[in-house]
C-alpha positions in Angstrom: 0.0 0.0 0.0 1.2 3.4 -0.9 2.3 6.1 1.6 -1.0 7.6 2.2 -1.0 10.4 4.6 0.5 13.8 3.8 0.3 16.2 6.8 -0.6 19.7 5.8 0.6 22.8 7.7 -1.9 24.0 10.2 -1.0 27.4 11.7 2.0 29.5 10.9 2.1 31.1 14.3 2.5 34.5 12.7 -0.6 36.3 13.7 -3.2 33.7 12.9 -2.9 32.8 9.2 -5.1 29.9 8.4 -3.8 26.9 6.6 -5.4 23.8 5.1 -7.0 21.9 8.0 -5.1 18.7 8.9 -3.5 15.8 7.1 -4.2 15.1 3.5 -5.4 11.5 3.1 -4.6 10.0 -0.2 -6.1 6.7 -1.5 -4.1 3.5 -0.9 -2.1 2.4 -3.9 0.3 -0.4 -4.7 4.0 0.1 -4.0 6.5 0.2 -6.7 8.7 -2.8 -7.0 12.4 -2.1 -6.6 13.7 -5.6 -7.3 12.5 -6.3 -10.8 9.5 -8.3 -9.8 5.9 -7.7 -10.9 4.1 -5.0 -9.1 1.5 -6.2 -6.5 -2.0 -5.9 -7.9 -5.5 -6.6 -6.5 -5.3 -10.3 -7.6 -2.2 -10.8 -5.4 -3.9 -9.6 -2.3 -4.4 -12.1 0.5 -7.3 -12.0 2.9 -5.0 -10.3 5.4 -4.1 -7.6 2.8 -7.8 -6.9 2.2 -8.6 -6.8 5.9 -5.7 -4.5 6.5 -6.8 -2.2 3.7 -10.4 -2.1 4.9 -9.3 -1.2 8.4 -7.0 1.5 7.1 -9.7 3.1 5.0 -11.9 3.2 8.1 -9.1 4.6 10.2 -8.4 7.4 7.6 -12.1 8.3 7.5 -12.4 8.5 11.3 -9.2 10.5 11.5 -10.4 13.0 8.8 -13.5 13.5 10.9 -11.5 14.2 14.1 -12.4 10.9 15.7 -8.9 10.0 16.7 -9.7 7.3 19.2 -11.9 5.4 16.7 -9.2 5.8 14.1 -6.6 4.4 16.4 -8.7 1.3 17.1 -8.9 0.7 13.3 -5.2 1.2 12.9 -4.5 -1.4 15.6 -6.7 -3.9 13.8 -5.0 -3.2 10.6 -1.6 -3.9 12.1 -2.9 -7.2 13.5 -3.7 -8.2 9.9 -0.5 -6.6 8.4 2.1 -5.9 11.1 4.6 -4.7 8.4 2.4 -2.0 6.9 4.3 1.3 6.9 1.2 3.3 6.1 -0.5 2.0 9.3 2.5 3.2 11.3 2.5 6.5 9.5 -1.2 7.1 10.3 -0.6 5.8 13.9 2.0 8.6 14.2 -0.4 11.2 13.1 -3.1 10.0 15.4 -0.9 9.8 18.5 0.4 13.3 17.6 -3.2 14.5 17.6 -3.8 12.9 20.9 -0.7 14.6 22.4 1.3 11.4 22.8 4.5 12.7 21.3 6.7 9.8 22.3 4.5 7.1 20.8 4.0 9.3 17.7 7.8 9.6 17.2 8.2 5.8 17.6 5.4 5.2 15.0 7.0 7.5 12.4 10.4 6.0 12.9 8.9 2.5 12.4 7.2 3.7 9.2 10.5 5.1 8.0 12.2 1.8 8.7 9.6 -0.1 6.7 9.6 2.4 3.9 12.9 4.2 3.8 12.3 6.0 0.5 8.7 7.1 1.2 8.6 10.9 0.9 5.1 11.2 2.3 6.2 9.5 5.5 9.2 11.9 5.7 6.9 14.9 5.1 4.6 13.8 7.9 7.4 13.1 10.3 9.0 16.5 9.5 5.7 18.3 10.3 5.4 16.4 13.5 9.0 17.4 14.4 8.1 21.1 13.6 5.1 20.8 16.0 7.5 19.6 18.6 9.7 22.6 18.0 12.5 20.3 16.8 13.2 22.7 14.0 16.7 21.6 12.7 15.5 18.0 12.6 12.3 19.0 10.8 14.2 21.0 8.2 16.5 18.0 7.5 13.5 15.7 7.2 11.6 18.0 4.8 14.7 18.1 2.6 15.1 14.3 2.6 11.5 14.0 1.4 12.1 16.4 -1.5 15.4 14.7 -2.4 13.5 11.4 -3.1 13.5 10.9 -6.9 9.9 9.6 -6.9 8.5 12.3 -4.7 5.8 14.3 -6.5 4.7 16.8 -3.8 7.5 19.2 -3.6 5.3 22.3 -3.5 3.4 21.0 -0.6 6.5 20.2 1.4 8.1 23.6 0.6 4.9 25.2 2.0 5.2 23.1 5.2 8.9 23.8 5.5 8.3 27.5 5.0 5.7 27.6 7.7 8.0 25.7 10.0 10.9 28.2 9.4 8.5 31.0 10.2 7.6 29.3 13.5 11.3 29.0 14.2 11.7 32.8 13.7 13.7 32.3 10.5 11.7 34.8 8.4 14.3 35.3 5.7 14.6 31.6 5.1 10.8 31.2 5.2 10.4 33.9 2.6 12.7 32.1 0.2 11.1 28.7 0.8 7.5 30.0 0.4 8.5 31.9 -2.7 9.7 28.6 -4.2 6.5 26.9 -3.2 4.5 29.7 -4.8 6.5 29.4 -8.1 5.6 25.7 -8.2 2.0 26.2 -7.3 0.8 29.7 -7.7 -2.9 28.7 -7.5 -2.6 27.5 -3.9 -4.1 30.2 -1.7 -2.6 28.7 1.4 0.9 29.4 0.0 -0.1 33.0 -1.0 -1.5 33.7 2.5 1.6 32.4 4.3 4.0 34.2 2.0 2.0 37.5 2.4 2.2 37.0 6.2 6.0 36.5 6.2 6.5 39.5 3.8 4.4 41.6 6.2 6.5 40.5 9.1 9.6 41.4 7.1 8.3 44.9 6.3 7.8 44.2 2.6 4.3 45.7 2.5 3.9 46.2 -1.2 4.8 42.6 -2.0 2.7 41.3 0.9 -0.3 43.3 -0.6 0.2 41.7 -4.0 -0.2 38.1 -2.6 -3.0 38.7 -0.1 -5.0 40.6 -2.8 -4.9 37.5 -5.0 -6.6 35.6 -2.2 -9.1 38.2 -1.2 -10.3 39.0 -4.7 -12.1 35.7 -4.7 -14.9 35.7 -2.2 -14.8 31.9 -1.6 -11.1 32.2 -0.6 -11.3 35.3 1.7 -11.7 34.8 5.4 -11.6 36.9 8.5 -7.9 36.2 8.8 -7.1 37.2 5.2 -9.2 40.4 5.3 -7.5 41.3 8.6 -4.0 40.8 7.2 -4.9 42.9 4.2 -6.2 45.7 6.6 -2.9 45.5 8.5 -0.9 45.8 5.3 -3.0 48.8 4.0 -2.6 50.4 7.4 1.2 50.2 7.2 1.0 51.7 3.7 -1.1 54.6 5.0 -4.1 53.7 2.8 -6.9 54.4 5.3 -9.7 54.3 2.7 -8.7 50.8 1.9 -8.5 50.0 5.6 -12.0 51.2 6.2 -13.4 49.3 3.2 -11.8 46.1 4.6 -13.2 46.8 8.0 -16.7 47.0 6.5 -16.2 43.6 4.9 -15.0 42.2 8.1 -18.0 43.5 10.1 -20.4 42.4 7.4 -19.1 38.9 6.7 -17.4 37.9 10.0 -19.0 40.1 12.7 -18.2 37.7 15.6 -14.6 37.0 14.6 -11.6 38.0 16.7 -10.3 39.9 13.7 -13.4 42.1 13.5 -12.9 42.8 17.2 -9.3 43.7 16.7 -10.3 46.0 13.8 -12.9 47.8 15.9 -10.3 48.4 18.7 -7.7 49.6 16.1 -5.1 47.0 17.2 -3.4 46.7 13.9 -0.1 45.5 15.4 -1.6 42.4 16.9 
């Protein structure tokens, strides 16, 4: 089964930028053979394989809904059927991390890496876990290992997560470079644009920050209280008070109960 769980960045820690919410769960797939043998297909599956896959699908569904304990039960059953499944250990790591059990999460990721040493998705997930634990140098090294894998196809996603992690570590110059690379690879991703705008704002590059956040806010379905607030902060720095007031009107109308609307009403643009 393919490495299935790509953790997405959650919060940049730079004033409340919102990121895609939680791990990205990809469908289970057959692994690539590295020894010249035929690839495993559905006809090759044993009853244990099928049971393990069913349990993993249930676990992923539970985890996506925030039912971590139910997800963990299903992962345990999957591992009974297939104790050598790296995907199960990878998901086990994500679940234990969500439950606040860092030690067991770490062990799970390391076991997944041992079973699938060239799986970039496992490396990405482990790197994000390390970032959450504020183990920033280790996280950075793990992100880079993922992107160095020849078969890895999610470089833009990992650059985004790495850039967020660098920002959390206070490495704003490095974060700007990393997020800029992510944006070049995937300019349609609003999460990357918001994070890059946030870092540029923190770096005092207000005109550039305005460019990226406007690309998000120009589409109603992408705009949020956080993105409108960031835009108001940027326009305030640029002395564009008419723009600031227009953004305030949008905040009050669309997100009247949000913390950002309250900050706007109090004029706390530096928070």
